[in-house]
C-alpha positions in Angstrom: 19.4 -6.2 16.7 16.7 -4.4 14.7 18.9 -4.7 11.6 19.1 -8.5 11.8 15.4 -8.9 12.3 14.6 -6.4 9.5 16.8 -8.4 7.1 15.0 -11.6 8.2 11.6 -10.0 7.5 12.6 -8.7 4.1 13.9 -12.2 3.2 10.6 -13.7 4.1 11.9 -15.8 7.0 8.7 -14.9 8.9 5.5 -14.8 6.9 2.7 -14.4 9.5 3.3 -14.3 13.2 6.7 -13.8 15.0 7.8 -16.4 17.6 7.3 -15.5 21.3 9.5 -12.7 22.6 11.6 -15.0 24.8 12.5 -17.2 21.8 13.4 -14.2 19.7 15.5 -12.6 22.5 17.4 -15.9 22.8 17.9 -16.2 19.1 19.4 -12.7 18.8 21.2 -12.8 22.1 19.5 -9.7 23.5 17.4 -8.8 26.5 13.6 -8.6 26.3 13.8 -4.8 26.7 16.2 -4.5 23.7 14.0 -6.8 21.7 10.8 -4.8 22.4 12.5 -1.6 21.4 13.5 -3.2 18.1 10.0 -4.5 17.5 8.6 -1.1 18.2 11.0 0.4 15.6 10.1 -2.1 13.0 6.4 -1.5 13.7 7.0 2.2 13.0 8.6 1.3 9.7 5.5 -0.7 8.7 7.2 -4.1 8.7 5.4 -5.4 11.8 2.0 -5.0 13.4 1.9 -5.3 17.2 -1.4 -6.2 18.9 -1.6 -6.0 22.6 -2.5 -9.4 24.2 -2.3 -11.1 20.8 1.2 -11.0 19.5 3.4 -9.5 16.8 2.5 -10.0 13.2 4.3 -9.6 9.9 2.7 -6.7 8.0 1.1 -7.8 4.7 3.1 -6.2 1.9 2.4 -6.2 -1.8 5.5 -6.5 -4.0 5.1 -4.3 -7.0 6.9 -6.1 -9.8 8.4 -4.5 -12.9 5.8 -6.2 -15.2 2.9 -4.6 -16.9 -0.1 -5.9 -15.0 -3.3 -4.2 -14.0 -3.8 -3.7 -10.2 -6.4 -6.5 -10.0 -4.1 -8.9 -11.9 -1.2 -8.0 -9.6 -3.1 -8.5 -6.5 -4.5 -11.9 -7.6 -1.0 -13.0 -8.5 0.0 -12.2 -4.9 -2.9 -14.2 -3.5 -4.8 -11.1 -2.4 -8.5 -10.3 -3.2 -8.7 -7.0 -5.2 -11.6 -4.6 -5.0 -12.3 -1.1 -6.3 -14.3 1.9 -5.1 -15.1 4.3 -7.9 -14.5 7.9 -6.7 -15.0 9.9 -9.9 -15.7 9.3 -13.6 -15.9 12.2 -16.1 -15.4 13.2 -19.7 -13.8 16.5 -20.5 -11.2 18.4 -22.5 -7.6 17.2 -22.0 -5.3 19.4 -20.0 -2.0 20.3 -21.5 -0.3 17.5 -19.5 -2.8 14.9 -20.5 -2.7 15.9 -24.2 1.1 15.7 -24.2 1.3 12.2 -22.7 -1.6 10.8 -24.8 -0.5 12.6 -28.0 -3.9 14.4 -28.3 -4.8 17.7 -29.8 -5.3 20.5 -27.3 -8.9 20.3 -25.9 -9.6 16.9 -27.3 -11.9 14.9 -25.1 -10.6 12.4 -22.5 -12.0 10.1 -19.9 -10.9 10.5 -16.3 -11.2 7.7 -13.8 -10.4 8.1 -10.1 -10.5 4.9 -8.0 -9.5 3.7 -4.5 -7.8 0.3 -5.0 -8.3 -2.2 -2.2 -6.7 -5.6 -1.5 -8.0 -8.0 1.2 -10.2 -5.3 2.5 -7.4 -2.8 3.0 -6.9 0.4 1.0 -3.8 0.1 -1.1 -3.7 2.9 -3.7 -5.4 6.0 -5.0 -5.3 5.8 -8.8 -6.2 8.6 -11.3 -6.2 7.3 -14.9 -6.8 9.3 -18.1 -7.7 7.7 -21.4 -8.7 9.0 -24.9 -12.5 9.5 -25.0 -12.8 6.8 -27.7 -11.3 4.1 -25.5 -14.4 3.3 -23.4 -18.1 4.2 -23.2 -18.3 4.2 -19.4 -16.4 3.2 -16.2 -15.3 -0.4 -16.1 -17.1 -2.6 -13.6 -13.9 -4.4 -12.7 -10.4 -4.4 -14.1 -9.7 -1.5 -16.5 -7.2 -3.6 -18.4 -9.8 -6.3 -18.9 -12.3 -3.7 -20.2 -9.6 -2.4 -22.6 -8.7 -5.9 -23.7 -12.3 -6.6 -24.6 -12.1 -3.8 -27.1 -8.7 -4.8 -28.4 -6.9 -2.0 -26.6 -4.8 -4.0 -24.1 -1.6 -2.1 -23.3 1.5 -3.9 -24.4 4.2 -1.8 -22.7 4.6 1.2 -20.4 7.0 3.8 -19.2 6.7 4.8 -15.6 8.5 6.8 -13.0 8.4 6.2 -9.2 9.4 8.4 -6.3 8.7 8.8 -2.6 6.2 11.5 -1.6 4.5 12.5 1.6 0.8 11.9 2.0 -1.6 14.9 1.7 -4.8 15.6 3.4 -6.8 14.0 0.6 -4.8 10.8 0.9 -6.5 9.9 4.2 -8.7 7.6 2.1 -5.7 5.3 2.1 -5.9 5.1 5.9 -2.7 7.1 6.5 -2.0 10.4 8.2 -0.7 13.4 6.2 3.0 13.3 6.0 3.1 9.4 5.9 5.4 8.0 3.2 3.7 7.0 -0.1 5.1 5.6 -3.3 4.1 7.9 -6.2 3.8 6.3 -9.7 3.3 8.0 -13.0 2.9 5.8 -16.0 2.1 6.1 -19.7 0.9 2.8 -21.3 1.1 2.0 -25.0 -0.7 -0.2 -27.5 1.2 -2.7 -29.6 1.3 -0.1 -32.5 3.0 2.4 -30.1 0.1 4.7 -29.6 -0.5 5.8 -25.9 -3.7 4.6 -24.4 -3.4 5.4 -20.7 -1.9 8.1 -18.5 -1.9 7.2 -14.8 -1.0 8.9 -11.6 -1.1 6.7 -8.5 -0.2 7.0 -4.9 0.5 3.7 -3.1 0.8 3.1 0.6 4.5 3.0 1.5 3.9 0.4 4.2 2.1 -1.9 1.8 4.2 -1.8 -1.3 7.8 -2.5 -2.3 9.4 -2.3 -5.7 11.1 -5.5 -7.1 13.1 -5.1 -10.3 15.1 -7.9 -11.9 18.4 -6.6 -13.4 19.8 -8.6 -16.3 
């Protein structure tokens, strides 16, 4: 029973609130007890939110598309209100990893930007971005990509890797417990001339993001 309801949720057949339990049980031809066990399972998977005395709701999920957009642009495209909390901003010598990805000389200065990304008031991602020191004078007030675009440094393409990871103690800022599933993204973004401009490591909430890729 859970498989059928899971498929319906992923197809978008329910977008906000589920029908009453008696109607769902009738639709799937199961008892109320069987239905409740399925709802509990899907709530554990992050697809549903159960509120005692109120009902069962479809969890809000942001679909991460295979298109180069900044976080704020992506959230607005999904109809969500983006916000950012700056956690750290510093300038310092590049690590070996940062120098490699940004094609810098060892010890060359970089800017490091660590932010908590928020959508509709909920924490969505922890993002750590590194840029060449010449890219910006200070932390952007809003969208990083808009700040780069204003200087003629808008990324034109990117290479990124994604994998599932377990949340660490420091990931509690995302509102998750250690061990919870997260989507880890590592990306290098490039300017139109091919030069790298951004190296990013992000950890997204596994219950709020899914990856959508169109194969041609």
